[in-house]
Each structure stands twice: as structure tokens, then as C-alpha cells.
C-alpha positions as CSV (number, residue, x, y, z in Angstrom):
1,M,98.5,179.0,40.9
2,R,101.6,178.3,43.0
3,K,102.4,174.9,44.3
4,Y,105.4,174.3,46.4
5,I,107.0,171.7,48.7
6,I,109.2,173.0,51.5
7,M,111.9,170.8,53.0
8,G,114.4,170.9,55.7
9,V,115.4,169.1,58.9
10,Q,113.4,169.7,62.0
11,G,114.5,173.0,63.5
12,S,115.4,174.6,60.1
13,G,112.6,177.1,60.3
14,K,110.6,175.7,57.3
15,G,107.3,176.1,59.2
16,T,107.9,179.8,59.7
17,Q,108.9,180.3,56.0
18,A,105.9,178.3,54.8
19,K,103.5,180.5,56.9
20,L,105.1,183.7,55.6
21,L,104.6,182.6,52.0
22,C,101.0,181.5,52.7
23,E,100.0,184.7,54.4
24,S,101.4,186.9,51.6
25,F,100.2,184.9,48.6
26,D,97.0,183.4,50.0
27,L,98.4,179.9,49.8
28,V,97.2,176.9,51.9
29,H,99.8,175.6,54.4
30,M,99.4,171.8,54.4
31,S,101.4,170.4,57.3
32,V,101.3,166.6,57.5
33,G,102.4,166.8,61.2
34,D,99.5,169.2,62.0
35,I,97.0,166.9,60.3
36,F,98.2,163.9,62.4
37,R,98.1,166.1,65.6
38,W,94.5,167.1,64.7
39,H,93.5,163.4,64.5
40,I,95.3,162.6,67.8
41,Q,93.7,165.5,69.6
42,N,90.2,164.7,68.3
43,H,90.5,161.0,69.1
44,T,89.8,159.7,65.6
45,K,90.6,156.1,64.5
46,L,93.6,157.4,62.5
47,G,94.7,159.4,65.5
48,A,94.7,156.4,67.8
49,R,96.7,154.4,65.2
50,V,99.3,157.2,64.7
51,K,99.6,157.7,68.4
52,R,100.2,154.0,69.0
53,I,102.8,153.8,66.2
54,V,104.7,156.9,67.4
55,S,104.7,155.8,71.0
56,Q,106.5,152.7,70.0
57,G,109.2,154.8,68.4
58,Q,108.2,153.8,64.8
59,L,107.5,155.9,61.7
60,V,104.0,156.2,60.3
61,P,103.7,153.7,57.3
62,D,104.1,155.2,53.9
63,E,100.7,154.1,52.7
64,V,99.0,156.0,55.6
65,V,101.0,159.2,54.9
66,D,100.3,158.9,51.2
67,E,96.5,158.6,51.8
68,V,96.5,161.5,54.2
69,V,98.3,163.7,51.7
70,K,96.1,162.6,48.8
71,T,92.9,163.2,50.8
72,R,94.1,166.7,51.9
73,L,95.0,167.7,48.3
74,D,91.8,166.3,47.0
75,M,89.8,168.8,49.1
76,H,90.8,171.4,46.4
77,D,90.3,174.4,48.8
78,W,93.6,175.8,47.6
79,N,92.4,178.3,45.0
80,Y,95.7,180.1,44.7
81,G,98.0,177.2,45.6
82,F,99.7,175.5,48.5
83,V,102.9,174.9,50.5
84,L,103.2,171.2,51.4
85,D,105.2,170.8,54.6
86,G,106.5,167.5,56.0
87,F,106.1,165.4,52.8
88,P,107.8,163.6,51.1
89,R,110.2,162.2,53.6
90,N,111.6,159.2,51.6
91,Q,112.0,157.9,48.1
92,H,108.6,156.1,48.1
93,Q,106.7,159.2,49.1
94,A,108.5,161.3,46.6
95,Q,107.7,158.9,43.8
96,F,104.1,158.7,44.9
97,F,103.8,162.5,44.8
98,L,105.5,162.9,41.4
99,E,103.2,160.2,39.9
100,H,100.0,161.9,41.0
101,Y,100.8,165.7,41.2
102,D,102.9,168.4,39.8
103,V,104.8,171.1,41.7
104,D,106.4,174.4,40.7
105,A,109.4,174.3,43.1
106,V,110.9,172.5,46.1
107,I,112.2,174.9,48.7
108,E,115.2,173.5,50.6
109,I,116.1,175.3,53.8
110,H,119.7,174.3,54.6
111,V,120.9,174.4,58.2
112,S,123.9,172.5,59.7
113,D,123.4,169.7,62.3
114,Q,125.2,171.8,64.9
115,V,122.7,174.7,64.5
116,V,119.7,172.3,64.5
117,L,120.9,170.7,67.8
118,Q,121.4,174.1,69.4
119,R,118.0,175.4,68.3
120,I,116.0,172.3,69.3
121,L,117.7,171.7,72.6
122,S,116.9,175.4,73.4
123,R,113.1,174.9,73.0
124,R,110.9,175.1,76.0
125,L,107.2,174.6,76.5
126,C,104.9,176.1,79.2
127,E,103.5,173.0,81.0
128,K,100.4,175.1,82.0
129,C,99.3,177.0,78.9
130,G,101.4,175.4,76.2
131,L,103.1,178.5,74.9
132,D,106.4,177.9,73.0
133,Y,109.7,179.5,73.9
134,N,113.2,179.3,72.7
135,L,116.2,180.3,74.8
136,I,117.9,181.6,71.7
137,F,115.1,183.6,69.9
138,H,112.3,184.0,72.5
139,R,113.5,184.0,76.0
140,P,111.1,184.4,78.9
141,K,111.4,187.5,81.1
142,A,111.8,185.4,84.2
143,E,114.0,182.3,84.0
144,D,112.0,179.0,83.6
145,A,108.6,180.9,83.9
146,C,106.0,181.7,81.3
147,D,105.5,185.4,80.6
148,V,101.7,184.8,80.2
149,C,100.6,182.5,83.0
150,G,103.7,182.0,85.1
151,G,103.7,178.3,84.5
152,R,106.9,176.3,84.6
153,L,108.9,175.9,81.3
154,V,110.0,172.4,80.5
155,S,111.8,170.7,77.6
156,R,109.6,168.7,75.2
157,A,109.6,165.0,75.8
158,D,111.2,164.2,72.4
159,D,113.7,167.0,72.5
160,T,116.5,165.0,74.0
161,L,120.0,164.8,72.5
162,E,119.5,161.2,71.5
163,A,116.1,161.9,69.9
164,V,117.3,164.9,67.9
165,Q,120.4,163.0,66.7
166,A,118.0,160.1,65.6
167,R,115.9,162.6,63.6
168,L,118.9,164.1,62.0
169,H,120.1,160.6,61.0
170,D,116.7,159.8,59.5
171,Y,116.7,163.1,57.5
172,H,120.2,162.5,56.1
173,T,119.7,158.9,55.2
174,K,116.0,158.9,54.0
175,T,114.9,162.4,53.1
176,E,118.0,164.2,51.9
177,P,118.6,161.7,49.0
178,I,115.3,162.5,47.4
179,L,116.4,166.1,46.9
180,D,118.5,164.7,44.1
181,L,115.3,163.4,42.5
182,F,113.8,166.9,42.5
183,R,117.2,168.4,41.6
184,G,117.2,166.3,38.4
185,R,113.9,167.9,37.4
186,E,115.4,171.4,38.2
187,L,112.8,172.1,40.9
188,I,115.2,172.8,43.9
189,V,115.4,176.3,45.4
190,R,118.1,176.3,48.2
191,V,118.4,178.9,50.9
192,D,120.6,179.4,54.0
193,G,118.4,178.8,57.0
194,T,120.8,180.4,59.5
195,K,120.0,184.0,58.3
196,P,117.2,186.1,59.9
197,A,113.7,184.9,58.9
198,D,112.9,188.0,56.8
199,V,116.2,187.7,54.9
200,I,115.4,184.0,54.2
201,Q,111.9,184.9,53.0
202,G,113.3,187.5,50.7
203,E,115.8,185.1,49.2
204,I,113.0,182.4,48.7
205,R,110.9,185.0,46.9
206,R,113.8,186.2,44.7
207,Q,114.6,182.7,43.6
208,L,110.9,181.9,43.0
209,R,110.5,185.2,41.1
210,L,107.8,186.3,43.5
211,P,107.2,189.9,44.4
212,L,108.9,191.0,47.6
213,E,105.7,192.7,48.8
214,A,102.4,190.8,48.4
215,R,99.1,190.8,50.4
216,G,97.2,187.9,48.9
217,H,93.5,187.8,48.0
218,K,91.7,188.4,51.3
219,G,88.3,186.9,51.4
220,E,88.4,185.2,48.1
221,R,89.8,181.8,49.2
222,S,87.8,179.1,51.0
223,P,88.9,178.8,54.6
224,A,91.6,176.2,54.9
225,A,93.4,176.0,58.2
226,P,96.3,173.5,58.4
227,L,94.4,171.4,61.0
228,N,91.5,170.7,58.6
229,P,90.1,167.3,59.5
230,V,90.9,164.5,57.1
231,P,88.5,161.6,57.0
232,A,90.0,158.5,58.7
233,N,89.3,154.9,57.7
């Protein structure tokens, strides 16, 4: 069984790398952000609470995040392991995790602030069908128009310079310090997030001593999409 945490500032590409690992080794991608979005979209009590907190510019309380992660891990649908994405984000959450669970490695995808700003401020979203674009990696054929439905492409509401800088500050002051905690336990695997996705994936597998080619165990794992509902109080 393989159990990993993947860390990196927003825009580092950690979601892409997590999905590549999961597809190849039949792991479950557990994204805390996706779980919260599921609750918001399905109008649960937890979703309403999270939406209210976020709309006020505040962070979801640690005890709520801890409970969501614990509930998700307790589903035990990860027969071959998991990649936990979006947790922990501060010292309290890291201590909570280490007190209750074990992990094989913490994958840190390192990208400079300048690159993160460039990537995030280049993101666009079709306001009609919701398809994602990036003016660096995935440009539309026609400027400001979706290739699929022709809808207008717009920047995400929270992808302003001020918002991105605030998220970077939070990462450096609250999340980055906990890497030292994992480093002290010799769990850190650090890769350069500016390289092409396939190169990054190869380096992750090399450091984790995973085969470069793997196809997982199709059909043997219980279905477990990252948006699996988590019971709300």
C-alpha cells in the first residue's frame, strides 16, 4: 500500500501530478478542496457553512478540516493507497495527521512565486460551459472564446493579483514551515515544478522508487472519485 501527501503552492501543478500517480498505481486522489466544493454544489449543511466562511474571506476552521479528512480516510476505499491533496496546511493540521495516521512520503512540488503568479493570472474559465484554459499551456484557438461552445473566457473571481499574493503569503507563513516537521522524519521528496509534467512525474517516481511504467489494478478497487460525499453534521 502506498500513502502519500502532495504539497505545493496553488499553481504548482500538484493536482496534475497527484492524478498521474493515482491513474498509474490505482491510488485514490483525496482533494480537500474537491470535497468542500462537492458539499457547496450539493447544498449540504457543511457546504453552506464553508461557503459562508470563504465568502467572508476567512479560512475554514482546523476542526472542520480535520473532521472532513478523518471521515474521508475512514471510508477505507483506498485498497492500494491514496494521495492526499490540500492537507495539511498548517502546524495544527500536520500534528493532527501524524497523531492519527502514517504516511510513506510527502511530495513537495517547488515553484517560485514569480512562476505561480504568471500561471494563475493566465488562467481563464468559459463562463458558459466552465471549461478551463491557460494562456500559457492551453490557449483557445480564438482569442477570449471557448473552443467548445464559443462562450466568453473570463478570469476567475479569486485570481486577482492581490488574492494570489495573499495565498502565497499564507503558504509561506503557515504551510511551508510544516515541511520541516516532515523533513525531520525523512519523509520529504522535493521536485522542480517548472519542468514539463511528464518529467516531474518521472522524477517523483524515481525518488519514491516506483516503476516508471505502471497500469494499476483495473477493476479491483472500489470506486472512489475525489468528490465522494462526506457526511456533514
